[in-house]
Structures are given as structure tokens and as C-alpha cells.
PLY file of the C-alpha trace (Angstrom):
ply
format ascii 1.0
element vertex 415
property float x
property float y
property float z
element edge 414
property int vertex1
property int vertex2
end_header
-10.49 47.25 53.26
-10.52 50.42 55.47
-8.39 48.97 57.81
-6.09 47.88 55.38
-5.67 51.22 53.85
-5.12 52.62 57.49
-2.03 50.24 57.94
-0.65 51.08 54.10
-0.91 54.86 55.47
1.00 54.04 58.45
3.67 52.16 56.41
3.78 55.28 54.06
4.47 57.83 56.95
7.84 56.39 57.05
8.37 55.26 53.35
11.77 56.03 51.80
10.01 57.25 48.70
8.70 60.39 50.42
11.65 62.79 50.55
11.77 65.97 52.23
14.62 68.73 52.75
14.91 70.41 55.99
16.15 73.94 55.94
15.36 77.47 57.29
12.93 78.48 54.57
9.38 80.09 54.51
8.37 78.39 51.28
7.54 74.88 51.21
6.97 73.19 47.61
5.11 69.69 47.55
5.46 67.73 44.29
5.29 64.41 42.78
6.18 62.25 39.79
7.59 63.88 36.79
6.78 67.23 37.84
9.43 66.74 40.51
12.06 66.70 37.95
10.73 69.57 36.18
10.75 71.65 39.51
14.44 70.55 40.08
15.32 72.11 37.00
13.21 75.32 37.73
14.78 75.36 41.06
18.39 75.38 39.58
17.66 78.05 36.94
16.21 80.30 39.78
18.91 79.35 42.26
16.43 78.41 44.78
17.72 74.96 46.20
18.81 76.71 49.38
15.81 78.93 49.52
12.88 76.39 49.72
12.28 72.99 51.39
10.89 70.35 48.99
8.65 67.48 49.64
8.65 64.83 46.86
5.75 62.42 47.53
6.29 58.92 46.13
3.45 57.36 47.97
0.22 59.50 46.72
-2.67 57.13 47.76
-3.35 56.95 50.59
-1.36 60.06 51.37
0.93 60.14 54.07
-1.08 63.01 55.82
1.38 63.28 59.20
4.22 63.68 56.88
2.55 66.25 55.02
1.29 67.88 58.14
4.84 68.17 59.68
6.27 70.01 56.37
3.21 72.49 56.10
3.80 73.37 60.05
7.38 74.72 58.95
6.24 76.86 56.01
4.60 80.25 55.45
3.90 79.80 51.86
3.15 76.32 50.20
3.12 75.51 46.49
1.95 72.36 45.04
2.89 71.36 41.60
1.47 68.23 39.86
0.06 67.52 36.41
-3.51 67.68 35.33
-6.24 67.36 38.12
-5.40 68.90 41.39
-5.56 65.74 43.42
-2.66 66.51 45.80
-3.59 70.01 46.08
-7.16 69.46 46.83
-6.22 66.95 49.84
-3.41 69.23 50.81
-5.78 72.05 51.52
-7.79 69.59 53.93
-4.74 68.90 55.92
-3.58 72.50 55.85
-6.92 73.47 57.42
-6.47 71.46 60.34
-2.54 72.14 61.09
-2.12 75.74 59.85
-5.32 77.48 58.26
-3.88 80.76 57.63
-1.16 79.47 55.20
-0.85 80.71 51.49
-1.37 77.79 49.15
-0.41 78.28 45.39
-1.19 76.14 42.53
-3.88 75.27 40.35
-6.76 76.69 42.45
-4.85 79.95 42.75
-4.61 80.30 39.00
-0.79 79.80 38.81
-1.05 76.45 36.97
-3.09 74.83 34.30
-5.05 71.75 34.75
-4.26 71.25 30.96
-1.52 69.40 29.11
2.30 68.36 30.18
4.29 70.64 32.09
8.18 71.49 31.51
10.77 73.31 33.49
9.97 76.58 31.56
6.18 76.52 32.78
7.30 75.83 36.27
10.05 78.49 36.33
7.88 81.12 35.09
5.02 80.10 37.85
7.50 80.06 40.61
8.78 83.53 39.47
5.27 85.09 39.52
4.53 83.40 43.05
7.68 84.53 44.71
7.98 87.89 42.83
11.52 87.18 40.95
12.81 88.01 37.79
11.79 85.61 35.29
14.90 84.34 33.16
14.20 85.54 29.60
13.77 82.53 27.30
12.95 84.74 24.18
16.28 84.26 22.63
16.30 80.88 23.33
12.62 80.23 21.67
13.82 82.44 18.72
16.95 80.21 18.07
14.70 76.96 18.56
12.36 78.52 15.79
15.38 79.14 13.51
16.75 75.54 13.78
13.20 73.99 13.41
12.80 75.79 10.20
15.70 73.80 8.74
14.36 70.53 9.68
11.70 69.37 7.03
8.28 68.00 8.27
7.89 64.53 8.80
4.78 63.01 10.24
5.22 59.81 12.56
5.76 56.93 10.69
6.17 52.99 11.13
9.67 51.52 11.80
11.60 49.80 8.88
10.05 46.21 8.59
6.86 47.24 10.46
4.19 44.53 9.64
1.24 47.05 10.00
2.77 48.95 7.24
2.55 45.82 4.93
-0.86 45.07 6.15
-2.24 48.28 4.96
-0.45 48.02 1.80
-2.75 45.04 0.97
-5.75 46.44 2.66
-5.49 49.62 0.72
-5.50 47.09 -2.56
-8.49 45.78 -1.34
-10.33 49.24 -0.87
-9.57 50.05 -4.48
-11.19 46.93 -5.46
-14.06 47.30 -3.55
-14.38 51.09 -4.60
-14.28 49.76 -8.23
-17.41 47.94 -7.23
-19.14 50.78 -6.12
-18.63 49.73 -2.34
-17.27 52.04 0.35
-16.41 51.68 4.11
-16.19 53.20 7.27
-12.67 52.56 8.80
-12.55 52.62 12.62
-9.04 52.64 13.76
-7.78 52.25 17.37
-4.81 52.93 20.08
-1.54 51.50 19.08
1.32 51.65 16.47
-1.38 51.46 13.84
-2.92 54.57 14.96
-0.30 56.29 12.61
-2.57 55.25 9.71
-4.37 58.54 10.24
-1.32 60.37 9.34
0.01 61.15 5.40
0.59 59.25 3.42
-1.74 56.68 4.67
-4.48 59.03 5.88
-7.22 56.52 5.70
-8.87 55.86 9.20
-12.23 57.71 9.83
-11.93 57.60 13.72
-9.28 56.70 16.07
-10.69 57.13 19.78
-9.77 55.18 22.67
-8.39 51.64 23.27
-11.04 48.85 22.20
-13.55 51.70 20.63
-13.01 50.59 17.09
-15.03 47.47 17.84
-17.99 49.33 19.68
-17.97 51.89 16.98
-18.27 49.07 14.11
-21.07 47.44 16.45
-23.39 50.69 16.12
-22.40 51.60 12.81
-23.50 48.50 11.46
-26.84 49.49 12.32
-26.77 52.97 11.14
-24.79 53.53 7.89
-24.86 52.16 4.56
-21.10 51.53 4.31
-19.51 48.31 5.62
-17.66 49.21 8.95
-14.01 47.83 9.37
-12.55 47.86 12.83
-8.72 47.34 13.49
-7.29 46.42 16.63
-3.83 45.00 17.87
-3.17 41.86 19.88
-2.70 43.62 23.13
-6.09 45.80 22.44
-7.68 42.63 21.58
-7.07 40.77 24.87
-7.51 43.85 27.14
-10.62 45.45 25.65
-12.20 44.18 22.32
-13.51 40.69 23.18
-16.67 42.00 25.08
-17.44 44.17 22.03
-17.01 41.33 19.80
-19.17 39.02 21.98
-21.95 41.66 21.48
-21.29 41.56 17.69
-21.72 37.81 17.45
-24.76 37.88 19.78
-26.74 40.58 17.93
-25.55 39.39 14.31
-23.76 42.36 13.25
-21.96 42.73 10.07
-18.52 44.40 9.99
-15.14 43.31 9.37
-12.45 43.05 12.20
-8.69 43.38 11.48
-6.57 42.01 14.31
-2.81 42.98 13.95
-0.74 40.53 15.99
2.70 41.58 16.24
3.20 39.33 19.37
4.13 42.03 21.64
2.74 45.37 22.92
4.91 47.35 20.86
3.78 51.09 21.23
4.48 51.29 24.87
7.73 49.46 25.09
7.52 45.85 24.01
5.82 44.70 26.99
4.53 40.94 27.14
0.79 40.12 26.60
-1.10 36.87 25.97
0.14 36.51 22.37
3.72 36.64 23.43
5.67 33.46 24.39
6.97 34.87 27.59
5.44 36.45 30.69
6.29 39.92 32.52
8.97 38.24 34.48
10.75 37.07 31.63
9.77 33.30 32.22
8.26 31.00 29.59
4.54 31.61 29.20
1.71 30.10 27.15
0.56 32.09 24.28
-3.35 32.44 24.14
-4.88 31.79 20.73
-6.69 34.73 19.31
-8.18 32.63 16.52
-9.52 30.24 19.15
-11.03 32.95 20.94
-12.80 34.13 18.01
-14.13 30.67 17.38
-15.10 30.16 20.65
-17.34 32.95 20.74
-18.77 31.98 17.51
-17.35 33.83 14.79
-17.37 31.84 11.47
-15.09 33.75 9.06
-11.78 33.80 10.52
-8.36 33.94 8.27
-4.99 34.16 9.06
-2.47 35.86 7.04
1.47 36.66 7.23
1.59 40.47 7.07
4.58 40.32 4.82
2.65 38.31 1.95
1.11 41.25 0.46
-0.05 39.93 -2.90
-1.64 37.12 -1.27
-3.43 38.90 1.55
-5.39 41.18 -0.97
-7.66 38.50 -1.93
-8.39 37.60 1.94
-9.16 41.21 2.82
-11.60 41.26 -0.24
-13.54 38.33 0.82
-13.52 39.58 4.48
-15.05 42.89 3.04
-17.67 41.00 1.13
-18.55 38.58 3.65
-22.15 38.83 4.88
-21.80 38.96 8.49
-18.75 39.40 11.12
-15.37 38.86 9.60
-12.09 38.46 11.06
-8.56 38.85 9.56
-5.63 37.93 12.02
-2.45 39.75 10.39
0.40 38.08 12.04
3.94 39.10 12.09
6.09 40.13 14.87
6.98 43.82 15.70
10.26 44.47 13.79
12.17 45.81 16.48
10.93 43.02 18.70
11.97 40.65 16.01
15.40 42.40 15.17
16.18 42.40 18.76
15.45 38.36 19.13
17.62 37.80 16.36
20.56 39.69 17.64
20.24 37.75 21.16
20.27 34.57 19.13
23.17 35.57 16.76
20.78 35.36 13.63
22.21 37.55 10.93
20.01 40.64 9.42
20.47 41.04 5.78
19.46 44.56 4.35
18.39 44.95 1.04
19.63 47.19 -1.81
18.40 48.37 -5.43
20.26 47.23 -8.50
20.46 50.55 -10.33
21.35 48.45 -13.47
17.92 47.01 -13.36
15.59 49.70 -11.70
13.94 52.00 -14.31
12.63 54.38 -11.51
9.21 53.60 -11.40
8.81 54.54 -7.92
6.46 51.69 -6.92
8.39 51.12 -3.75
8.00 54.71 -2.76
4.43 55.19 -3.64
3.09 52.09 -2.21
5.32 51.12 0.68
6.45 54.31 2.39
9.27 52.62 4.09
11.59 55.26 6.09
14.71 53.16 5.04
14.14 54.60 1.32
15.65 57.73 0.00
16.28 59.45 -3.17
20.03 59.46 -4.51
21.67 62.31 -6.57
20.57 60.30 -9.54
17.06 60.78 -8.86
16.96 57.03 -8.13
15.78 55.30 -4.94
18.06 53.78 -2.54
17.80 51.87 0.61
19.80 52.94 3.85
21.84 49.86 5.08
21.46 51.17 8.54
17.62 51.36 8.51
16.70 48.31 6.53
15.89 45.31 8.49
15.47 42.82 5.36
11.76 42.31 5.67
11.58 42.11 1.88
8.15 43.09 1.43
9.37 46.07 -1.06
10.94 43.35 -3.02
7.95 41.49 -3.38
6.23 44.55 -4.52
8.75 45.50 -7.18
7.30 44.95 -10.54
10.94 44.44 -12.25
12.88 42.45 -9.36
15.42 45.10 -8.78
15.58 44.82 -5.06
17.94 42.25 -3.77
19.40 41.28 -0.63
22.89 42.45 0.41
25.66 40.66 2.65
24.26 40.18 6.28
24.86 42.37 9.26
24.65 41.25 12.81
0 1
1 2
2 3
3 4
4 5
5 6
6 7
7 8
8 9
9 10
10 11
11 12
12 13
13 14
14 15
15 16
16 17
17 18
18 19
19 20
20 21
21 22
22 23
23 24
24 25
25 26
26 27
27 28
28 29
29 30
30 31
31 32
32 33
33 34
34 35
35 36
36 37
37 38
38 39
39 40
40 41
41 42
42 43
43 44
44 45
45 46
46 47
47 48
48 49
49 50
50 51
51 52
52 53
53 54
54 55
55 56
56 57
57 58
58 59
59 60
60 61
61 62
62 63
63 64
64 65
65 66
66 67
67 68
68 69
69 70
70 71
71 72
72 73
73 74
74 75
75 76
76 77
77 78
78 79
79 80
80 81
81 82
82 83
83 84
84 85
85 86
86 87
87 88
88 89
89 90
90 91
91 92
92 93
93 94
94 95
95 96
96 97
97 98
98 99
99 100
100 101
101 102
102 103
103 104
104 105
105 106
106 107
107 108
108 109
109 110
110 111
111 112
112 113
113 114
114 115
115 116
116 117
117 118
118 119
119 120
120 121
121 122
122 123
123 124
124 125
125 126
126 127
127 128
128 129
129 130
130 131
131 132
132 133
133 134
134 135
135 136
136 137
137 138
138 139
139 140
140 141
141 142
142 143
143 144
144 145
145 146
146 147
147 148
148 149
149 150
150 151
151 152
152 153
153 154
154 155
155 156
156 157
157 158
158 159
159 160
160 161
161 162
162 163
163 164
164 165
165 166
166 167
167 168
168 169
169 170
170 171
171 172
172 173
173 174
174 175
175 176
176 177
177 178
178 179
179 180
180 181
181 182
182 183
183 184
184 185
185 186
186 187
187 188
188 189
189 190
190 191
191 192
192 193
193 194
194 195
195 196
196 197
197 198
198 199
199 200
200 201
201 202
202 203
203 204
204 205
205 206
206 207
207 208
208 209
209 210
210 211
211 212
212 213
213 214
214 215
215 216
216 217
217 218
218 219
219 220
220 221
221 222
222 223
223 224
224 225
225 226
226 227
227 228
228 229
229 230
230 231
231 232
232 233
233 234
234 235
235 236
236 237
237 238
238 239
239 240
240 241
241 242
242 243
243 244
244 245
245 246
246 247
247 248
248 249
249 250
250 251
251 252
252 253
253 254
254 255
255 256
256 257
257 258
258 259
259 260
260 261
261 262
262 263
263 264
264 265
265 266
266 267
267 268
268 269
269 270
270 271
271 272
272 273
273 274
274 275
275 276
276 277
277 278
278 279
279 280
280 281
281 282
282 283
283 284
284 285
285 286
286 287
287 288
288 289
289 290
290 291
291 292
292 293
293 294
294 295
295 296
296 297
297 298
298 299
299 300
300 301
301 302
302 303
303 304
304 305
305 306
306 307
307 308
308 309
309 310
310 311
311 312
312 313
313 314
314 315
315 316
316 317
317 318
318 319
319 320
320 321
321 322
322 323
323 324
324 325
325 326
326 327
327 328
328 329
329 330
330 331
331 332
332 333
333 334
334 335
335 336
336 337
337 338
338 339
339 340
340 341
341 342
342 343
343 344
344 345
345 346
346 347
347 348
348 349
349 350
350 351
351 352
352 353
353 354
354 355
355 356
356 357
357 358
358 359
359 360
360 361
361 362
362 363
363 364
364 365
365 366
366 367
367 368
368 369
369 370
370 371
371 372
372 373
373 374
374 375
375 376
376 377
377 378
378 379
379 380
380 381
381 382
382 383
383 384
384 385
385 386
386 387
387 388
388 389
389 390
390 391
391 392
392 393
393 394
394 395
395 396
396 397
397 398
398 399
399 400
400 401
401 402
402 403
403 404
404 405
405 406
406 407
407 408
408 409
409 410
410 411
411 412
412 413
413 414
């Protein structure tokens, strides 16, 4: 392994991904990744492109030590810019100790940059101005103008896309919660990391916890021993394959009692619609074999396994009720592909997308569609009646199923 790392380092010493400028300058600047783009903007703002040498590292482990050493030799001052932990900076200190021990190094250790949060061009510009004793460009006017513009924009929490199956799943689950509450039963709801993390925001505002990927099942395991409420855990299909199965095995082995909801939208939606074992294709775009979530649950010994279509809200209420009342570990797989992913597939196949509209001659303005479904395709018109944006609606028809007076109808197809 060590020999292999040495060979990789030798390759990295001549890698085209490590890019350095070579001009007559006393200041050297080393950066990597997204910080490089911020640095480029800051140099433009400060008019420094012709006054500093810049080394952009594209290979950061193992570090190209000779490349860095040669870069350090040409500078009197060295600035290291990277987000979060000062990995590059500390390694560069060790290299500089050997080749130029008296060089000034500026970065997080010197206090000019923070280990917390993401950077931006303004942060980099301000730090470079301080290090190089330059006039910091006044941003106050720009910031004040931005505040004025922001005041004109109504506050809005992140929300699900129109047609998102997670919204429909929660509508059914929320109705089941109300039925359970009428029977004097309460629950601890452990959410997880995915698009469904937005369940923590208004108007849903329901989960009691949302920590890290796969944590919901682990929390439910522990809480099943320590609280009177019934724990509920939720994971997406990608998280299920990646992080939930070991905790589910523990739950079966220890006979823990809680409800697990698996939201299978057939793709890793939150981070860009990457394939996972629930998707019919693999990363290279070739045909893959879908791995059955239900088969895995059955194989590890779970006895209560129900699969529902996320859009069948009314029928799903009963399934969730039974799962919440089950004396053991119950699993509900709520399945329907991601709306964006599904719409893209439809367009690629030439399948029409039929948006819905509200028939004002039938609608009596009960606002059930707005109060229970929270779809972003909905808005209020000048007559205080709900209407559906034809540009946003993808025709999932869930709102039509929820309307008590059947005033929501399909319109002509759009492609």
C-alpha cells in the first residue's frame, strides 16, 4: 500500500490537474477545489492576477510535495486558502520547514480565515486585503441594496417539487397520526437525510429529529427502549441501501417495536438523481438489476411489510394506521418515482404530461387542496379562488383525489 501511494505521488507530481502560474511575484497563493473559483474572483476584484503566483491543486492526496516545494521557493509570502479543516495548510507547513523555513504563511493558523462555514469571493477578498494591506473594496452599498431587494421577496421555506411523492406520503401519514391521537396514542418521529428532510419545515413541521444519513433507524432502536411513544423512522431508498440495513438487522434481532417508512422514489433525488440499487440503470447508463427492498426486509426477518403507491392517499391511511398499531417492527414501503425524474423520463419517451385545472363553476373554495397538500403549483387568483399553475403542475392528480367536490380536472396534454 505504501509503495502504491509513492507511485501515485510520483504521477501527481506531473499531473495536469495541478496548475501553477510562474511570474515575478513575492506572493504565492495555494488553493484547491471550490475555493479556487472564489480566489479567481477575489484576484479580479483586487486586480492581483499579475501580482501573485497561484498554485491550484487538483490532486490533494497524496500531495505532490515536489510541486509544492518548488512553488514555495519562489515566494516570500505564502497564502493557503481552503474551506473547513486546514489539511493543506498543515501539510504545507511541513514542506516549507524543509525548503524555506523563514517564509511567512497565512491561512487559518494565522487567524485570517475561519475553519467554519463555506467561503465566498467577499470573504476571500477581505482576507487578502488584510494580509496584503490593500484597500478593501466597500461592499456596504451592495449589501444594503441586497437587503432592500430581499425585503420585497416573501419568506418561503424549502418545499417539495410539484408532484413529489413524499408530499403525498405525508398527507396520508398525517391523517393516520390524527386517528392515532384520537385514540390517545402519540409518536416520536425520527426523520433522516433526503428530500424528505423538508418535513421539518412549515407547513408540515412534524419530525422530532433529523440528524445524519441512516440515523433515524438507529434512533428508533434506542427510543423503543426508553420512551412510551411509538417511534417512527423514515428513510429514502438510497439511504435504505446505504445506511439503514445494519440497524434494521439489530431491530429484528432485539425484537424492537417501531414503524419504519421507506420512501422509494427510484433514484437518489436530493443530490442530482443519481442511480442506486432501486434504479433500473447503473451509473454508466447501462441496464442494471433492481434490488428489491421488500425482499431484503423479508430476508432479515421482518414480518409486517406493506407496499403502497404514494399517490393513493386515501387507501394509504389505513395501511399506516395498521403499521402504527402493529405490536412489533412494521415496515411500509411508499413507492412512486421522483416527480422530476419521472417527468424527464416521460419527455424522453414522448409521453405527454397532462396538467390539472380547477373548474371554478364547481369549486366552492373549501381550500382543502391548499390546507392538506401544500403543492407549489397552487396559488390564489384575484377572486380568492385556488388555481393551478400550468407551468408547474405535472399532473400527479393527488389533489384531485383529495378534493371533496371533484372540481379538479385534467387539462390538455403538454409535451
